[in-house]
C-alpha positions as CSV (number, residue, x, y, z in Angstrom):
1,M,-1.6,1.8,1.5
2,P,-2.0,1.3,-0.4
3,T,-2.7,0.2,-2.7
4,T,-2.9,-2.7,-5.1
5,V,-4.8,-5.7,-4.0
6,L,-5.1,-9.3,-5.3
7,E,-8.2,-9.4,-7.4
8,P,-11.1,-10.2,-5.2
9,S,-13.4,-13.1,-6.0
10,P,-16.1,-14.8,-4.0
11,S,-14.5,-18.2,-4.2
12,N,-10.9,-16.8,-3.6
13,A,-9.8,-19.1,-6.4
14,G,-6.2,-18.7,-7.5
15,R,-5.5,-16.4,-4.5
16,N,-2.3,-16.6,-2.6
17,V,-3.3,-16.8,1.0
18,A,0.2,-16.0,2.4
19,L,0.6,-12.9,0.3
20,Q,-2.8,-11.5,1.1
21,A,-2.2,-12.3,4.8
22,L,1.1,-10.4,4.5
23,R,-0.9,-7.4,3.3
24,G,-3.1,-7.8,6.3
25,V,-0.1,-7.7,8.6
26,A,1.2,-4.6,6.9
27,A,-2.1,-2.8,7.2
28,C,-2.3,-3.7,10.9
29,S,1.3,-2.5,11.4
30,V,0.5,0.9,10.0
31,M,-2.7,1.1,12.0
32,V,-1.0,0.2,15.3
33,Y,1.7,2.7,14.7
34,H,-0.8,5.5,14.1
35,A,-2.9,4.4,17.1
36,A,0.2,4.6,19.3
37,H,1.3,7.9,17.8
38,F,-2.0,9.8,18.2
39,S,-2.8,8.2,21.5
40,S,0.6,9.1,22.8
41,A,0.1,12.7,22.0
42,R,-3.4,12.8,23.4
43,T,-2.6,11.1,26.7
44,Q,0.9,12.7,27.2
45,A,2.5,9.2,27.3
46,P,5.5,9.4,25.0
47,W,6.6,5.9,26.0
48,L,3.6,4.5,24.1
49,E,5.0,5.7,20.8
50,E,8.5,4.5,21.8
51,I,7.2,1.0,22.2
52,F,5.2,0.9,19.0
53,S,7.7,2.9,17.1
54,G,7.7,4.2,13.5
55,R,9.4,1.0,12.3
56,L,5.9,-0.6,12.3
57,G,4.6,2.1,9.9
58,L,7.8,2.0,7.8
59,Y,7.9,-1.7,7.2
60,G,4.1,-1.8,6.7
61,V,4.4,0.7,3.9
62,L,7.4,-1.1,2.4
63,V,5.5,-4.3,2.3
64,F,2.7,-2.6,0.5
65,F,5.1,-1.1,-2.0
66,V,7.0,-4.4,-2.6
67,L,3.7,-6.2,-3.1
68,S,2.6,-3.6,-5.6
69,G,5.7,-4.0,-7.6
70,F,5.5,-7.8,-7.5
71,L,1.8,-7.9,-8.6
72,M,2.2,-5.2,-11.2
73,E,4.9,-7.3,-12.9
74,G,2.3,-9.8,-13.7
75,A,-0.3,-7.2,-14.7
76,M,2.1,-5.6,-17.2
77,R,2.3,-8.9,-19.0
78,A,-1.5,-9.5,-18.8
79,Y,-3.0,-6.2,-19.9
80,D,-2.5,-3.6,-22.6
81,A,-1.7,0.0,-21.3
82,R,-5.3,1.2,-21.6
83,T,-6.8,-1.7,-19.6
84,F,-4.0,-1.5,-17.1
85,L,-4.6,2.2,-16.4
86,L,-8.4,1.8,-16.2
87,H,-8.0,-1.0,-13.6
88,R,-5.5,1.0,-11.6
89,F,-7.7,4.1,-11.7
90,I,-10.8,2.4,-10.3
91,R,-8.6,0.7,-7.7
92,L,-7.3,3.9,-6.2
93,Y,-9.6,6.8,-6.9
94,P,-13.3,6.0,-6.4
95,T,-12.9,4.8,-2.8
96,Y,-10.5,7.7,-2.0
97,W,-12.9,10.2,-3.4
98,L,-15.9,8.6,-1.6
99,L,-14.1,8.8,1.8
100,F,-13.2,12.4,1.1
101,L,-16.8,13.2,0.3
102,A,-17.9,11.7,3.6
103,L,-15.2,13.8,5.4
104,F,-16.2,16.9,3.4
105,L,-19.8,16.6,4.4
106,V,-19.1,16.0,8.1
107,Q,-16.7,18.9,8.3
108,S,-19.1,21.2,6.4
109,L,-22.0,20.2,8.8
110,R,-19.9,20.8,11.9
111,A,-18.7,24.2,10.6
112,G,-22.1,25.3,9.4
113,A,-20.7,26.2,6.0
114,W,-19.3,24.5,2.9
115,Q,-15.6,23.8,3.2
116,G,-13.1,24.4,0.4
117,V,-12.3,21.4,-1.8
118,P,-8.6,20.6,-2.2
119,W,-8.8,19.8,-5.9
120,S,-5.1,19.4,-6.4
121,A,-4.8,17.0,-3.5
122,L,-7.6,14.9,-4.8
123,S,-5.6,14.2,-8.0
124,L,-3.0,12.2,-6.0
125,L,-0.4,13.7,-8.2
126,P,3.1,14.6,-6.8
127,L,2.7,18.4,-6.7
128,G,4.7,19.2,-3.6
129,E,3.6,20.3,-0.1
130,M,-0.1,20.8,0.3
131,Y,-3.0,19.8,2.5
132,R,-3.9,16.2,2.2
133,P,-7.4,15.6,3.6
134,L,-7.1,12.0,4.9
135,G,-3.5,12.5,6.1
136,V,-2.1,9.3,4.6
137,E,-2.1,10.1,0.9
138,W,1.7,10.4,0.5
139,T,2.0,6.6,-0.3
140,L,-0.6,7.0,-3.0
141,L,1.5,9.6,-4.7
142,Y,4.2,7.0,-5.2
143,E,1.7,4.4,-6.2
144,V,0.2,6.6,-8.9
145,F,3.7,7.4,-10.2
146,F,4.7,3.7,-10.3
147,Y,1.5,2.8,-12.1
148,A,2.3,5.4,-14.7
149,I,5.7,3.8,-15.3
150,C,4.1,0.4,-15.5
151,A,1.5,1.6,-18.0
152,M,4.3,2.7,-20.3
153,L,6.1,-0.6,-19.8
154,C,2.9,-2.4,-20.9
155,L,3.9,-1.4,-24.4
156,R,7.2,-3.4,-24.0
157,P,6.6,-5.7,-21.0
158,R,9.8,-7.8,-21.6
159,A,11.9,-4.6,-21.2
160,H,10.8,-4.0,-17.6
161,P,13.7,-5.8,-15.8
162,A,16.2,-3.7,-17.7
163,V,14.2,-0.5,-17.1
164,F,13.9,-1.3,-13.4
165,L,17.6,-1.9,-13.0
166,I,18.4,1.4,-14.8
167,W,15.9,3.2,-12.6
168,L,17.4,1.7,-9.5
169,A,20.9,2.9,-10.5
170,V,19.5,6.4,-11.2
171,V,17.8,6.5,-7.7
172,A,21.0,5.3,-6.0
173,Y,23.0,8.0,-7.8
174,A,20.4,10.7,-6.8
175,V,20.3,9.6,-3.2
176,F,23.9,8.8,-2.4
177,R,25.8,11.1,-4.7
178,R,23.5,14.1,-5.1
179,G,21.7,13.8,-1.7
180,E,18.8,15.8,-3.0
181,Y,15.6,13.8,-2.9
182,G,15.9,11.1,-0.3
183,T,12.6,10.0,1.3
184,T,10.3,13.0,1.1
185,F,6.6,12.4,1.8
186,Q,5.4,15.2,-0.5
187,P,7.6,15.1,-3.6
188,T,7.2,17.3,-6.7
189,L,6.9,15.8,-10.2
190,L,10.6,16.4,-10.7
191,Q,11.6,14.8,-7.3
192,I,9.5,11.7,-7.3
193,P,11.4,9.6,-9.9
194,F,14.6,9.9,-7.8
195,S,13.1,9.1,-4.3
196,A,14.5,6.2,-2.4
197,W,10.9,5.0,-1.7
198,N,10.8,3.8,-5.3
199,V,13.4,1.1,-4.4
200,A,10.6,-1.0,-2.8
201,F,8.5,-0.9,-6.0
202,I,11.5,-1.8,-8.1
203,S,12.5,-4.6,-5.8
204,G,9.0,-6.0,-6.0
205,G,8.9,-5.8,-9.8
206,L,12.3,-7.5,-10.1
207,A,11.2,-10.2,-7.6
208,G,8.1,-10.9,-9.8
209,S,10.4,-11.5,-12.8
210,L,12.8,-13.7,-10.8
211,N,10.0,-15.7,-9.4
212,R,9.0,-16.8,-12.9
213,R,12.5,-17.6,-14.0
214,I,14.1,-19.2,-10.9
215,R,12.4,-22.3,-9.5
216,N,15.0,-24.3,-7.6
217,V,15.5,-21.9,-4.6
218,D,14.7,-23.0,-1.1
219,T,12.1,-20.8,0.5
220,G,13.7,-21.0,3.9
221,T,17.0,-19.7,2.4
222,L,15.1,-16.8,0.7
223,C,13.4,-15.9,4.0
224,L,16.8,-15.9,5.9
225,C,18.4,-13.8,3.2
226,G,15.5,-11.3,3.3
227,L,15.8,-11.1,7.1
228,A,19.5,-10.6,7.0
229,L,19.1,-7.7,4.5
230,V,16.4,-6.0,6.7
231,L,18.5,-6.4,9.8
232,L,21.6,-5.0,8.1
233,G,19.5,-2.1,6.9
234,E,18.7,-1.2,10.5
235,L,22.4,-0.3,11.0
236,L,22.3,2.3,8.2
237,N,20.8,5.7,7.6
238,P,17.1,5.9,6.5
239,A,17.8,6.3,2.8
240,A,20.3,3.5,2.7
241,K,17.9,1.3,4.8
242,L,15.4,1.3,1.9
243,F,18.0,-0.1,-0.5
244,L,18.3,-3.1,1.7
245,A,14.9,-3.4,3.3
246,G,13.2,-3.4,-0.2
247,P,15.1,-6.3,-1.6
248,G,14.9,-8.1,1.8
249,I,11.1,-7.9,1.8
250,A,11.1,-8.9,-1.8
251,C,12.9,-12.2,-0.9
252,A,10.2,-13.0,1.6
253,V,7.5,-12.2,-1.0
254,I,9.0,-14.6,-3.5
255,A,9.1,-17.3,-0.7
256,L,5.5,-16.7,0.3
257,A,4.4,-16.6,-3.4
258,R,5.3,-20.3,-3.6
259,T,3.0,-21.3,-0.7
260,Q,-0.7,-22.0,-0.3
261,T,-2.8,-20.5,-3.1
262,V,-6.4,-21.0,-1.8
263,I,-8.3,-20.9,1.4
264,D,-9.5,-24.4,2.3
265,S,-10.3,-26.5,5.4
266,S,-6.6,-26.6,6.4
267,T,-6.4,-22.8,6.7
268,G,-6.3,-21.7,10.3
269,L,-8.5,-19.0,11.8
270,G,-5.6,-16.5,12.3
271,M,-4.6,-16.9,8.6
272,R,-8.2,-16.4,7.5
273,A,-8.5,-13.3,9.6
274,L,-5.3,-11.8,8.2
275,F,-6.4,-12.8,4.7
276,F,-9.6,-10.8,4.9
277,L,-7.8,-7.9,6.6
278,G,-5.6,-8.0,3.5
279,E,-8.7,-8.0,1.4
280,Y,-9.9,-4.9,3.1
281,S,-6.5,-3.3,3.4
282,Y,-7.0,-0.3,1.1
283,G,-10.1,0.9,2.9
284,L,-8.5,0.2,6.2
285,Y,-5.4,2.2,5.2
286,L,-7.4,5.2,4.0
287,A,-9.9,5.4,6.9
288,H,-8.0,4.4,10.0
289,A,-5.8,7.4,10.8
290,L,-8.5,10.0,10.5
291,S,-11.1,7.9,12.4
292,I,-8.6,7.5,15.2
293,Q,-7.9,11.3,15.4
294,I,-11.6,12.1,15.4
295,A,-12.3,9.5,18.1
296,L,-9.6,10.8,20.3
297,Q,-11.3,14.2,20.4
298,Y,-14.2,12.6,22.3
299,I,-12.2,10.6,24.8
300,P,-13.3,11.6,28.4
301,E,-10.7,13.4,30.5
302,S,-11.0,10.7,33.1
303,L,-9.6,8.1,30.6
304,L,-6.5,10.2,29.6
305,S,-4.6,8.8,32.6
306,K,-5.0,5.3,31.1
307,P,-3.0,5.4,27.9
308,I,-3.0,1.6,27.4
309,S,-6.9,1.6,27.5
310,V,-7.0,4.6,25.1
311,F,-4.5,2.9,22.8
312,A,-6.5,-0.4,22.7
313,G,-9.7,1.6,22.1
314,M,-8.2,3.4,19.1
315,I,-7.0,0.1,17.6
316,G,-10.6,-1.0,17.9
317,V,-11.9,2.2,16.3
318,G,-9.4,1.9,13.4
319,L,-10.3,-1.7,12.8
320,L,-14.0,-1.1,12.9
321,V,-14.1,1.9,10.6
322,G,-11.4,0.4,8.4
323,I,-13.2,-2.9,7.9
324,I,-16.4,-1.0,7.0
325,A,-14.5,1.2,4.5
326,G,-12.7,-1.9,3.2
327,R,-16.0,-3.7,2.5
328,V,-17.3,-0.6,0.7
329,D,-14.1,-0.4,-1.3
330,I,-14.1,-4.1,-2.4
331,T,-17.8,-3.9,-3.4
332,L,-17.2,-0.7,-5.4
333,Y,-14.1,-2.0,-7.1
334,R,-15.8,-5.3,-8.1
335,F,-18.7,-3.4,-9.6
336,L,-16.6,-0.9,-11.6
337,K,-14.2,-3.6,-12.8
338,K,-17.0,-5.8,-14.0
339,R,-18.5,-2.8,-15.9
340,I,-15.1,-1.8,-17.5
341,D,-14.2,-5.4,-18.5
342,T,-17.6,-6.0,-20.0
343,R,-17.5,-2.8,-22.0
344,S,-13.9,-3.5,-23.1
345,R,-15.1,-6.9,-24.5
346,V,-17.9,-5.1,-26.4
347,L,-15.7,-2.4,-27.8
348,R,-12.8,-4.7,-28.7
349,P,-14.2,-8.2,-29.6
350,I,-11.7,-11.0,-29.7
351,Q,-10.3,-11.3,-33.3
352,E,-10.1,-14.7,-34.8
353,P,-6.6,-15.5,-36.0
354,T,-6.1,-15.1,-39.7
C-alpha cells in the first residue's frame, strides 16, 4: 500500500536496506493473504484462509502506514508544502491511474462497449462507500489524508510532534468514548480524521522525531518492546489493537533505521530480494489482488481439488504482475520527479544570502 517509498536511485546510495526490506515483507504479507483469501473461496477450502489469516494483511498494512509516517517526518522538514504535495501526488496517482486505464480497456474490450469511469473513486478522496476499481484503494484514502495533514505541517515542521500527540488523543476519544468511527475501510471526509487507522501514521511520525533526538537506546530493547506491544494488542479488540500495534511496529522501525544503509557485498541474497520487492511495493500492492482474481477465473476445474497448488500459483501470479507494475511505477515516478524538481529549480532559483 501503499504508499510512500524510499526515494529510488540507481546506486541505492543513502538507502536503508532494512527499512526497504521491511516494506518488501509487508507487501508480500498482504499479497499472501489475498492469495489465500481468493483461492480459498474459489477452491472451497476455508482452511487455507484460516492458516494464512487476515493478520498477514493487517500487519502488512500497518507496516506501510508506520513507514509512511516515519519517512514523512523527514520530508516535512526537507520540503516546502508545494514541493511536498507535488512529490506525493506523482508518487500515488500516475501509477494508480495507469493501472486503472489498463483495467478499463480490458473490461471494455471484454464487454464490447465502453464501461463507466468511476471519477469519484479515481480521486482517492474519502467520500464514503463506492466502487473502487482495483479493490485495494482503501489504504490510499488514508495515505492521501495523512499527506494533506503533513503538507499543512510543512509550514510549521517543528510543531508536528505536538500536533500528532493532540491528534492521537482526539482519535482515542472518538474510538473509545464515542465509538463512532473505528476502523472503517471507506470513511467519509468527516469520519477519516477520527479513524483508528491513523494511529499507525501518527506512531511513525513520532518515531521519526524520536529517532533524531534519542541516540543511546539499544536496538534489541526497542525490538523487544515493539514485539511486546504487538502481542499485547492481540489480546484486545480490533480498534484497541491498533493503538498498541502501531507504536510496537514504530519501535521496530526505529531499530531498523539504525542499521545498514546501503547494499554492498555483505548483503545477502534474501535481503537483496526483499529490498527490491520493497522498491516495487507500490506497484505490487496495486496490481496483485485484481490479477489474482482474474487468474482464478481461468483455473481449470481439475485443479480446484488442489487448493495448495492453486494458492502457490496465485502467489506466483501476484508476484509476476506486481513486479512488472512495480517496475513501471518506479520508472514513471523517477521521470516525473526529475521533471518536477528540474522545473522547480528553474522557477525558484536559489537566492544568495544578503
